[in-house]
Every structure is written in structure tokens, then in C-alpha cells.
N, C-alpha and C positions, 0 to 999 in steps of 0.2 A: 350880901355877896352878889357881885356883878359878873364874876367869871369863875368857872370851876373846870379842872381837868383831873380825871381819875387815872392813875397809873397802877393798873392791876399787877403787873410784874414786880413793881417796887413796893406795893402795898401802901401807897400814899395818895393823898388828895392834895392838889394845889388850889388855892383860892385867893381871890382878890376882892376886897370889899370897897364900897363907895368912898371910904376915907383913905383909899390907896394904901391899904395894909395888905401885904402878901403873906400868906401862911402856908406852911407845909404840915399836913396832918398824917398821923399814922392810923391806917384803917383798923388794924387789929386791936391796938391799944386804945383807940379813940381819944388821942391826945394831940395837942399841937406840938410839933417838933421844932419849928423855927418860925420867927416873925421878922419880916423886913419892912422897914418904913423909910421914907425920905429918899428913895432911889427912883422915884417915878416923876414924870413931867408935872410941872405946875399947871393950874388951870382946871376947868371943869372936866369931869370924866364922862364924856358923851358915849364913847364906844370902846369896849375893852374885850380882848380875846387873849387866851393863853393856850399854849400847846407845848407838850413835853415830848421831845424827840428821844424815844427809848434807845435807839441805836447809838446816838452820839451823847446821850445823857445830858442834853441841853434843853433848857427851858426858854421859850420865846414868849414875850408878852407884847401886845400891841395896844397902845393907848391913843385913840383918835388917829392921827396920821404918823405916829412914831412907833418904831419897833425896837425892842431891847432884847438882848440875849443875856441870860443869867447862867 
């Protein structure tokens, strides 16, 4: 895992691993709710950040010099 965001109000954890797999986890049930692959830029994963905007319910992911909204 290279990036993690914990959303306490939603009871979820968002994670991205080195293989560029994005996962949404349920904290209470301790299970993976969703898996996303193939939607991230190609190339090496040098720098990764994720942020969930609780107000707008929007996830932002930054990969090297590219930003994506999900």
C-alpha cells in the first residue's frame, strides 16, 4: 500500500497499492467493498497521494504529476 485515506464519517478506508489497484474498505466489517484497476496512468508509481472531500463526496488521486477525480 502506497497511499491511504481514512474517512471516519463514512466508515471507510481508501487505499492504493504499488500495482495501481484502488480499493475501498469497510472499517466495521473489515472487508473490501470495491476494487478499481486500469484507470490510472501508465509508468512507474513514484509519488501517490489520495484525498476524499467529505463535503463534496469526491475522491482525488494524484500520481506523479497527474491528478484524477473519482
